[in-house]
C-alpha positions in Angstrom: 0.0 0.0 0.0 1.3 3.5 -0.9 0.5 6.7 0.9 1.1 10.1 -0.4 1.8 12.9 2.0 2.1 16.7 0.8 2.5 20.2 2.1 1.0 23.2 0.4 1.5 26.9 1.2 -1.6 28.4 -0.4 -0.6 32.1 -0.1 -3.3 33.9 1.7 -6.3 31.8 0.9 -9.3 34.0 2.0 -12.9 34.4 1.1 -13.7 37.1 -1.6 -14.6 40.6 -0.4 -12.9 40.0 3.0 -9.6 41.8 3.9 -7.0 39.4 5.2 -4.3 42.0 5.8 -4.8 45.7 6.6 -2.7 46.6 3.7 -4.0 43.9 1.2 -7.1 44.6 -0.9 -9.6 41.8 -0.6 -9.9 39.3 -3.4 -12.6 40.1 -5.9 -15.0 37.5 -6.9 -13.1 37.0 -10.2 -9.9 36.8 -8.4 -11.1 34.3 -5.9 -12.6 32.1 -8.6 -9.3 32.1 -10.4 -7.3 31.4 -7.3 -9.7 28.6 -6.1 -9.6 27.0 -9.6 -5.7 27.2 -9.6 -5.3 25.6 -6.1 -7.9 22.9 -6.8 -5.9 22.0 -10.0 -2.7 21.8 -8.0 -4.3 19.5 -5.5 -5.4 17.2 -8.3 -1.8 17.2 -9.6 -0.6 16.5 -6.3 -2.9 13.5 -5.9 -2.1 13.2 -2.2 -3.9 11.3 0.5 -3.0 13.9 3.1 -2.1 17.5 2.7 -1.0 20.0 5.3 -1.7 23.7 4.4 -0.2 27.1 5.3 -1.7 30.6 5.1 -5.4 29.7 5.4 -7.4 32.6 6.5 -10.9 31.1 6.1 -11.7 27.3 6.7 -14.6 27.9 4.5 -12.2 28.7 1.6 -10.1 25.6 2.1 -13.2 23.4 2.1 -14.2 25.0 -1.1 -10.9 24.4 -2.9 -10.6 20.9 -1.7 -14.2 20.1 -2.8 -13.4 21.6 -6.3 -10.3 19.2 -6.5 -12.4 16.2 -6.3 -9.8 14.7 -4.2 -11.3 15.0 -0.7 -15.0 14.0 -1.3 -16.1 12.8 2.2 -12.6 13.4 3.7 -11.6 15.5 6.7 -10.8 19.2 6.0 -10.1 21.5 8.8 -8.4 24.7 9.4 -8.8 25.4 13.2 -9.0 29.0 14.1 -9.2 30.3 10.3 -11.9 32.7 11.1 -10.6 35.6 8.9 -9.6 37.9 11.8 -7.0 35.8 13.6 -4.3 35.8 10.9 -3.0 33.0 8.7 -3.6 29.5 10.2 -2.7 25.9 9.2 -5.0 23.4 7.7 -5.4 19.8 6.9 -7.1 17.7 4.3 -6.9 13.9 4.7 -8.6 11.0 3.1 -7.0 8.8 5.8 -9.0 8.1 8.8 -8.4 10.1 11.9 -7.4 8.2 15.1 -8.3 11.2 17.3 -9.5 14.7 16.7 -7.3 17.4 15.2 -5.8 19.8 17.7 -3.6 23.0 17.7 -0.8 24.1 19.9 -0.2 27.6 20.7 2.0 27.7 23.8 5.5 26.4 23.9 5.9 23.1 25.8 7.6 23.4 29.2 11.3 23.4 29.5 11.8 26.0 26.7 12.6 28.9 29.2 16.2 28.7 28.0 18.6 31.3 29.2 21.8 32.4 27.3 24.3 34.5 29.0 21.7 35.5 31.5 19.1 36.5 28.9 16.0 34.4 28.3 14.3 33.6 25.0 11.6 36.4 24.6 9.3 33.9 22.9 6.8 31.6 24.3 4.2 31.0 21.6 4.1 29.8 18.0 3.3 32.7 15.6 1.2 30.3 13.7 -0.3 27.6 16.1 1.1 24.1 15.1 -1.6 21.6 13.9 -1.3 18.1 15.3 -3.3 15.0 13.9 -3.2 11.3 14.4 -4.2 9.4 11.3 -4.4 5.7 10.4 -2.0 5.0 7.5 -3.2 1.5 6.8 -6.8 0.9 8.1 -6.3 -2.8 7.4 -3.4 -2.9 9.9 -4.4 -0.1 12.2 -1.4 1.6 11.7 -1.5 5.2 13.4 1.0 7.9 12.6 1.3 11.5 14.2 1.2 14.4 11.7 2.4 17.9 12.5 1.7 20.7 10.3 3.9 23.8 10.9 4.6 27.1 9.5 7.8 28.8 11.3 8.6 32.4 11.2 9.9 33.7 8.0 13.1 35.6 7.2 11.3 38.8 6.9 12.6 41.2 9.3 10.9 42.2 12.4 11.3 45.8 12.3 11.0 48.5 15.0 8.1 50.6 13.7 10.0 53.8 15.1 13.1 53.1 12.9 13.8 54.9 9.6 12.7 52.9 6.6 15.5 51.4 4.8 18.0 51.7 7.7 20.5 48.9 7.0 21.2 48.5 10.8 17.6 48.1 11.6 17.4 45.7 8.7 20.2 43.5 10.3 18.4 43.7 13.7 15.1 42.7 12.1 16.6 39.7 10.6 18.1 38.8 13.9 14.8 39.2 15.6 13.2 36.9 13.1 15.8 34.2 13.4 15.4 34.3 17.3 11.8 33.5 16.8 12.2 31.0 14.1 14.9 29.2 16.2 12.7 29.3 19.3 9.6 27.9 17.4 11.8 25.2 15.8 13.0 24.2 19.3 9.4 24.1 20.6 8.4 22.0 17.6 11.1 19.7 18.5 9.8 19.2 22.0 6.5 18.3 20.5 8.0 15.8 18.1 10.0 14.2 21.0 7.0 13.7 23.1 5.6 11.7 20.2 8.3 9.5 18.9 10.8 8.6 21.9 10.6 5.2 23.4 7.8 3.8 20.9 7.5 2.7 17.3 5.0 5.4 16.6 5.7 6.9 13.1 5.6 10.7 12.7 5.5 13.3 9.9 6.4 17.1 9.9 4.8 18.9 7.2 5.2 22.5 6.2 6.7 25.7 5.3 9.8 25.8 7.8 11.2 28.9 6.0 14.7 27.7 5.7 16.7 25.0 4.0 17.3 21.5 5.1 20.5 22.2 6.8 19.7 25.5 8.2 20.2 25.6 12.1 16.4 26.0 12.6 15.5 23.0 10.4 18.3 20.9 11.9 16.8 21.8 15.3 13.5 20.2 14.4 15.1 17.1 12.9 17.7 16.5 15.9 21.3 15.4 15.6 22.4 12.0 14.2 25.1 9.8 15.5 28.4 9.8 13.7 29.9 6.6 12.3 32.0 6.0 15.4 30.1 7.9 18.3 28.4 7.0 20.5 30.0 3.4 20.6 27.2 1.7 22.6 24.6 0.2 20.3 21.8 1.2 22.8 22.9 4.8 22.8 23.0 4.9 19.0 19.5 3.3 18.9 18.3 6.0 21.2 19.7 8.7 18.8 18.0 7.1 15.8 14.6 6.7 17.6 14.4 10.5 18.3 15.5 11.7 14.8 13.5 13.0 11.8 14.8 12.8 8.3 14.5 15.1 5.4 12.8 13.6 2.5 14.6 16.3 0.4 17.9 14.9 1.5 16.9 11.2 1.1 15.9 11.9 -2.5 19.0 13.9 -3.4 21.1 11.1 -2.0 19.3 8.6 -4.1 19.2 10.3 -7.4 22.7 11.8 -7.0 21.7 15.4 -7.6 19.8 18.2 -6.2 17.3 19.8 -8.6 14.6 20.9 -6.0 13.3 24.3 -4.9 10.0 25.4 -3.7 10.6 29.3 -3.5 12.4 31.9 -5.6 13.1 35.3 -4.2 15.7 37.8 -5.5 17.3 35.3 -7.6 17.7 32.8 -4.8 16.3 29.4 -5.3 15.5 27.8 -2.1 13.8 24.8 -0.6 11.6 26.1 2.3 8.7 23.5 2.3 9.6 20.1 3.8 8.4 16.7 4.4 10.1 15.2 7.5 9.7 11.5 8.5 10.6 9.5 11.4 13.0 6.5 11.4 9.9 4.3 10.7 10.1 5.4 7.1 14.0 5.3 6.6 15.2 2.6 4.1 18.2 1.8 6.3 16.2 1.0 9.4 15.5 -2.9 9.3 12.6 -2.4 11.5 10.8 0.1 9.3 7.1 -0.1 8.5 7.6 1.6 5.1 10.0 3.8 3.1 9.9 7.0 1.0 9.7 5.7 -2.5 9.4 9.0 -4.6 9.4 12.7 -3.7 7.7 15.2 -6.3 8.1 19.0 -6.4 5.3 21.0 -8.2 7.0 24.4 -8.9 6.6 25.0 -12.6 4.6 28.1 -11.7 7.5 29.8 -10.0 9.8 32.2 -11.8 12.8 34.3 -11.3 11.6 38.0 -11.2 15.3 39.0 -11.5 15.3 37.7 -15.2 12.5 39.7 -16.5 9.5 42.1 -15.9 6.9 39.4 -15.3 5.2 39.7 -11.9 3.3 36.9 -10.1 -0.4 37.7 -9.3 -2.0 36.8 -6.1 -4.1 33.9 -7.7 -1.1 31.5 -7.4 1.1 30.4 -4.6 4.6 31.8 -4.3 5.8 28.5 -3.0 6.0 25.0 -4.7 4.1 22.0 -3.4 5.9 18.9 -2.2 4.5 15.4 -2.2 6.3 12.4 -0.6 5.0 8.9 -1.5 5.5 6.3 1.3 5.4 2.5 0.5 4.1 0.8 3.4 5.4 -2.8 4.2 
């Protein structure tokens, strides 16, 4: 049995006529129809059994595009808190049965009140509440898996509103503030993952826009540290490391095909993979006790273009991110 798991940043999915940001005009009816048709078409191309969404402003709009896709008839489609006034939220559409209700996590878990040189992290909540679901991968075998959908803080600077615009020093400080928040959110997400995977054979996925590359520090925090070839020496200690790791399907795919040709975002001429599907050791092909393995990884990014190469400008009706789908072959 094969299961397809995907992630999709839909870029401000909101109902027509309703302002989603103070400085953004609402979608017209025509714009919304075009955006809904495009989004539904991408969902058909992805052909996923489960998709985690980012930047959902109205749950009703998410239900609409999933319905138009024809992929999620009778499925679960939710976007908790996406009421149009609470900012962008995360969503989930799954044809797989739920083992328990979908929940969200706003506050950081206990133990994240870290102090560095006498200064504590000034962050205690997720900027976009993490969505947590437990689904049944194979109903015939009653195989549950935990799914986290996340959208970590972007690289966009957190600016002091009193600072002069285009001040290079404030731009540097703003990026540092954004990095502190993203790193803190990554550590908090890591704590949530550890609560699910340590000391058991429960599989897990992390889906979402992590706003950095696979080996960026913040993404590395979410995945955890792997043992080296020679350390730790004790087999039990090495197994403990593997038990708590997550693995990047991006890296697994690049290793298998021998080249890296993937990206999910283009900004100022920089091609980056910001959107990820991370899996626990239960899906790693080197694990003799795996319950499945990642067989393929597909990127849907042909709508992205490099604005540095021409005058073409992307409209609001398509996403500024590519979509990612990992296919898992269950044993």
